[in-house]
C-alpha positions in Angstrom: 0.0 0.0 0.0 1.3 3.4 -0.9 0.6 6.5 1.1 0.9 9.9 -0.6 1.2 13.1 1.3 -0.4 16.0 -0.6 1.2 19.3 -0.1 1.8 22.7 -1.7 3.4 22.8 -5.1 5.0 26.1 -4.6 6.3 28.1 -1.7 4.3 31.1 -2.6 1.1 29.0 -2.3 2.2 27.8 1.1 2.9 31.4 2.1 -0.5 32.6 1.0 -2.4 29.8 2.7 -0.6 29.8 6.0 -2.8 31.6 8.5 0.0 31.9 11.0 2.4 34.1 9.0 0.7 37.3 9.9 -0.4 38.2 6.3 -3.7 39.7 5.8 -5.4 41.1 2.7 -3.7 44.4 1.7 -0.3 43.5 3.0 2.7 42.2 1.0 5.5 40.1 2.5 8.1 42.8 2.6 9.6 44.7 5.5 10.3 48.4 6.0 13.2 49.2 8.3 13.2 52.5 10.1 16.3 54.1 11.7 16.0 56.1 14.9 19.2 57.9 16.0 19.6 58.9 19.6 21.9 61.9 19.6 25.5 61.3 20.7 24.8 57.6 21.7 24.2 56.9 18.0 22.0 53.9 18.8 19.7 52.3 16.2 16.2 51.1 16.7 14.6 48.7 14.2 10.9 48.4 13.4 9.7 45.6 11.1 6.5 46.8 9.4 4.4 45.4 6.6 4.3 47.7 3.5 0.8 48.6 2.7 -0.7 48.0 -0.7 -1.5 51.1 -2.9 -5.2 51.1 -1.9 -4.1 51.9 1.7 -1.8 54.8 1.0 -3.5 56.9 3.7 -2.4 54.4 6.3 1.2 54.5 5.0 1.3 58.3 5.2 0.0 58.2 8.7 2.6 55.7 9.6 5.4 57.8 8.2 4.1 60.9 10.1 4.1 59.0 13.4 7.8 58.0 12.9 8.9 61.6 12.9 9.6 63.0 16.3 12.0 65.2 18.2 14.3 64.0 21.0 16.5 66.2 23.1 20.2 65.3 23.4 22.4 65.7 26.4 23.5 69.1 25.2 20.0 70.3 24.8 19.9 70.2 21.0 16.9 69.0 19.1 17.3 66.6 16.2 14.6 65.6 13.8 14.7 62.0 12.7 12.5 60.8 9.8 11.7 57.4 8.4 13.1 58.7 5.1 16.6 58.3 6.6 18.7 55.7 4.9 18.8 52.4 6.7 21.9 50.6 7.6 22.0 48.4 4.5 21.7 51.2 2.0 24.6 52.1 -0.3 27.5 53.9 1.4 26.5 52.7 4.9 29.4 50.4 5.3 31.3 52.9 7.5 28.3 53.4 9.8 28.0 49.7 10.2 31.7 49.4 11.1 31.3 52.2 13.7 28.3 50.4 15.3 30.0 47.0 15.3 33.7 47.5 16.1 34.1 43.9 16.9 33.3 43.0 13.3 36.7 44.4 12.3 38.4 41.4 13.8 38.6 38.5 11.2 36.6 35.4 12.1 39.0 32.5 12.3 37.8 29.3 10.5 37.6 26.1 12.7 40.8 24.2 12.8 40.6 20.8 11.2 42.3 17.8 12.6 44.8 16.6 10.1 46.3 13.7 12.2 46.8 10.5 10.3 45.5 7.5 12.2 48.2 5.0 13.0 48.2 1.7 11.1 50.5 0.0 13.5 51.0 -0.1 17.3 52.8 3.0 18.6 55.2 3.2 21.5 54.9 5.9 24.3 57.1 8.4 22.5 55.1 8.1 19.3 51.8 8.6 21.1 53.3 11.7 22.9 54.4 13.1 19.5 50.9 12.5 18.0 49.3 14.2 21.0 51.5 17.3 20.5 50.4 17.5 16.8 46.8 17.4 17.9 45.2 20.8 17.2 41.6 20.0 17.9 39.5 20.9 20.8 38.7 18.4 23.6 40.5 15.5 25.0 43.0 13.8 22.7 42.6 10.3 24.2 38.8 10.4 23.7 39.1 11.8 20.2 41.7 9.3 18.9 39.9 6.4 20.5 36.7 7.4 18.7 38.5 7.7 15.4 40.1 4.3 15.9 36.7 2.8 16.7 34.9 4.5 13.9 37.5 3.3 11.3 37.6 -0.2 13.0 41.3 -0.2 13.2 43.3 -3.3 14.3 43.2 -4.5 17.9 47.0 -4.0 18.3 46.7 -0.2 17.6 43.9 0.2 20.1 45.8 -1.9 22.6 48.9 0.3 22.3 46.7 3.3 23.0 45.3 1.8 26.2 48.8 0.9 27.3 50.0 4.4 26.8 47.0 5.9 28.7 47.4 3.4 31.5 51.1 4.3 31.8 50.3 7.9 32.3 47.4 7.4 34.7 48.8 4.8 37.2 47.3 1.9 35.4 43.8 3.4 35.2 41.8 3.5 31.9 38.5 5.3 31.7 35.2 3.5 31.2 34.7 5.2 27.8 38.0 3.9 26.5 37.3 0.4 27.7 33.9 0.3 26.0 35.3 1.5 22.7 38.1 -1.0 22.9 35.5 -3.7 23.7 33.6 -2.7 20.6 36.6 -3.4 18.5 37.2 -6.7 20.2 33.6 -7.8 19.5 33.8 -6.6 15.9 37.1 -8.5 15.3 35.8 -11.5 17.4 38.8 -11.5 19.7 37.5 -13.9 22.3 40.5 -13.7 24.7 40.5 -9.9 24.6 36.7 -9.8 25.3 37.2 -12.0 28.4 40.1 -9.8 29.6 37.9 -6.6 29.3 35.0 -8.4 31.0 37.2 -9.3 34.0 38.4 -5.7 34.3 34.9 -4.3 34.1 33.5 -6.9 36.5 35.9 -5.9 39.2 35.7 -2.1 38.7 32.0 -1.6 38.0 29.0 -3.1 39.7 26.5 -1.8 37.2 27.1 -1.0 33.5 25.2 1.2 31.1 23.2 -0.4 28.3 26.0 -0.2 25.7 28.4 -2.0 28.0 25.9 -4.8 28.8 25.1 -5.2 25.1 28.7 -5.5 24.0 29.6 -7.9 26.7 26.6 -10.1 26.0 27.3 -10.2 22.3 31.0 -10.9 22.9 30.6 -13.6 25.5 28.1 -15.8 23.6 30.8 -17.0 21.2 33.1 -18.0 24.1 33.2 -21.0 26.5 31.9 -18.6 29.1 28.7 -17.9 27.2 26.5 -18.6 30.3 27.9 -15.6 32.0 26.2 -13.6 29.2 22.9 -14.9 30.6 23.9 -13.7 34.0 24.6 -10.2 32.5 21.2 -10.3 30.9 19.6 -11.0 34.3 21.5 -8.1 35.9 20.3 -5.9 33.0 16.7 -7.0 33.6 17.0 -5.7 37.2 17.6 -2.2 35.8 15.5 -2.0 32.7 14.0 -4.2 30.0 16.7 -5.4 27.6 16.4 -4.9 23.9 15.3 -7.6 21.5 18.9 -7.5 20.2 20.1 -8.6 23.7 17.6 -11.5 23.7 18.6 -12.4 20.2 22.3 -12.6 21.1 21.5 -14.8 24.1 19.1 -17.1 22.1 21.7 -17.5 19.3 24.4 -18.2 21.9 22.2 -20.9 23.5 21.5 -22.5 20.2 25.2 -22.3 19.2 26.0 -24.3 22.4 23.1 -26.8 21.9 21.0 -25.6 24.9 17.6 -25.6 23.2 15.5 -25.3 26.4 17.3 -22.1 27.4 16.8 -20.7 24.0 13.0 -21.3 24.1 12.8 -19.9 27.6 14.5 -16.7 26.5 12.1 -16.6 23.5 9.1 -16.8 25.8 10.6 -14.1 28.1 11.1 -11.9 25.1 7.4 -12.3 24.1 6.4 -11.7 27.7 8.0 -8.2 27.5 5.8 -7.4 24.4 8.9 -7.3 22.3 8.7 -8.3 18.6 11.5 -10.8 18.0 14.0 -10.2 15.3 13.7 -12.2 12.2 17.3 -13.4 12.7 16.2 -14.9 16.0 13.3 -16.9 14.4 15.6 -17.9 11.5 18.1 -19.3 14.0 15.4 -21.6 15.4 14.6 -23.0 11.9 18.3 -23.4 11.1 18.8 -25.4 14.3 15.7 -27.6 13.7 17.0 -29.1 10.4 17.1 -32.9 10.5 15.8 -33.0 14.1 13.1 -35.6 14.7 11.3 -33.9 17.5 7.5 -33.3 17.3 7.6 -30.8 20.2 10.2 -28.8 18.5 8.4 -28.9 15.2 5.2 -27.7 16.9 7.0 -24.7 18.3 8.3 -23.9 14.8 4.7 -24.0 13.5 3.7 -21.7 16.3 6.4 -19.3 15.0 4.8 -19.4 11.6 1.4 -18.6 13.1 3.0 -15.7 15.0 4.4 -14.4 11.7 0.9 -14.7 10.1 -1.0 -13.1 13.0 1.4 -10.2 13.3 1.9 -9.7 9.6 5.6 -10.2 9.7 7.1 -11.1 6.4 10.4 -13.1 6.3 13.2 -12.0 4.1 14.8 -14.1 1.4 17.3 -15.7 3.8 14.6 -16.6 6.4 12.4 -17.9 3.6 15.2 -20.3 2.5 15.5 -21.5 6.1 11.8 -22.2 6.3 11.9 -24.1 3.0 15.0 -26.1 4.1 13.4 -27.1 7.4 10.2 -28.4 5.8 12.2 -30.4 3.3 14.4 -31.8 6.0 11.7 -33.1 8.3 12.3 -36.9 8.7 9.5 -39.1 7.4 7.9 -36.2 5.4 8.0 -35.5 1.7 7.8 -31.8 1.6 8.9 -30.0 -1.5 9.2 -26.2 -1.5 9.5 -23.8 -4.3 9.5 -20.0 -4.8 6.5 -18.6 -6.7 4.7 -15.4 -7.4 1.1 -14.4 -6.4 -1.1 -12.9 -9.0 -3.3 -9.9 -8.4 -6.3 -12.1 -8.0 -4.5 -13.8 -5.0 -4.0 -17.1 -6.9 -0.6 -18.9 -6.5 1.2 -19.5 -9.7 2.7 -22.7 -8.3 -0.2 -24.7 -6.7 -3.1 -22.8 -8.1 -4.7 -22.1 -4.7 -6.1 -18.7 -3.7 -4.3 -17.0 -0.9 -6.3 -15.8 2.1 -7.2 -12.2 1.8 -6.6 -9.6 4.5 -9.8 -7.9 3.5 -13.3 -9.0 4.6 -15.8 -10.2 2.0 -19.3 -8.7 2.2 -20.6 -11.9 3.8 -17.8 -11.9 6.4 -18.5 -8.2 7.1 -22.2 -8.7 7.7 -21.5 -11.7 9.9 -19.0 -9.6 12.0 -21.4 -6.7 12.2 -24.3 -8.8 13.4 -22.2 -10.5 16.1 -20.9 -7.1 17.4 -24.4 -5.6 17.4 -25.9 -8.6 19.1 -23.2 -9.6 21.6 -21.4 -6.3 22.3 -23.8 -3.4 21.6 -27.1 -5.0 22.6 -25.7 -7.7 24.9 -28.9 -9.6 25.3 -30.1 -9.6 28.9 -28.8 -6.5 30.5 -28.9 -8.0 34.0 -26.1 -10.4 33.1 -23.6 -7.5 33.3 -25.4 -5.2 35.8 -27.2 -5.4 39.1 -31.0 -5.1 39.3 -30.7 -1.7 40.9 -28.5 -0.3 38.1 -30.7 -1.9 35.5 -33.9 -0.3 36.9 -32.1 3.1 37.2 -31.1 2.8 33.6 
């Protein structure tokens, strides 16, 4: 289904039709700027006025007359100021603008760009010191360079040399932000031993982590032998807030990776219990794991997933569709054969010739639904079934 947003084809039409722009008949969208000099102070006062259309010239003349007045200066002299005086953006007014804004004489310096080349190899302490001296940007150098290394997904060795340099300068202490950025690189490059090392450091130093720290540790630990500790982190996370569906997806895939099917299904039910919509990758993992498994209970759960997709109008992608097809064809004792097909506009399948179930109600189905709602919901039959006799009599 395609949704179209109708709008104005031209900005002028939008201008004319917007009731909040302060335009009324007889006014044009221009401004008249009037100058009001105050004797020796040489101040300026600005008035933004709508110019009046030719049919309202009397109002314009009256407006001009009201802008002429006399003001006494400190020396007792009178000076007449008129709206006919040239405004500050007229020709030849550059000198006056310079006198009013002396600070504008100073050139505005352009922002300094950081031209530091990111290292492609581990650096020693002297090289990091030299790189910091060349840093001309604002803010903390360590945070900036770690962000750049993380963004460019540099090698682990480069990031590790940065942490060693920072720790040497701060009595072995590395900030939480630097640890999280380093952890991201470890997870991205799937460095299991480094992930465990960072986990041990953070477990000792911090009792509670923020969501990004929990998510990275969970995703990193599920691929290691200590994957069950990711489940403990998920439980700690649940004490603070509801984890994301990505957190549950990581734990479910970790459980399936290590052949713990019951834990995976329990996590799946917990995910649904939080009213979270599971990721399609999570559901695909269940089908991939179920290939060539002769387990009726597991097969029924996969069929429940298909019903969940149908009832919630979730449509699998190509990879997920291949997994569903492969699972049906791998069921022991069954002779399923799947193929990809197209559906015609009439709803008929080009492969089997059957008509797909429509999401729209037929006239007969609509009348049936209408009658049931009127009879069972609106009317309700005997009103005393849902009310007391007193309330029924009062009604």
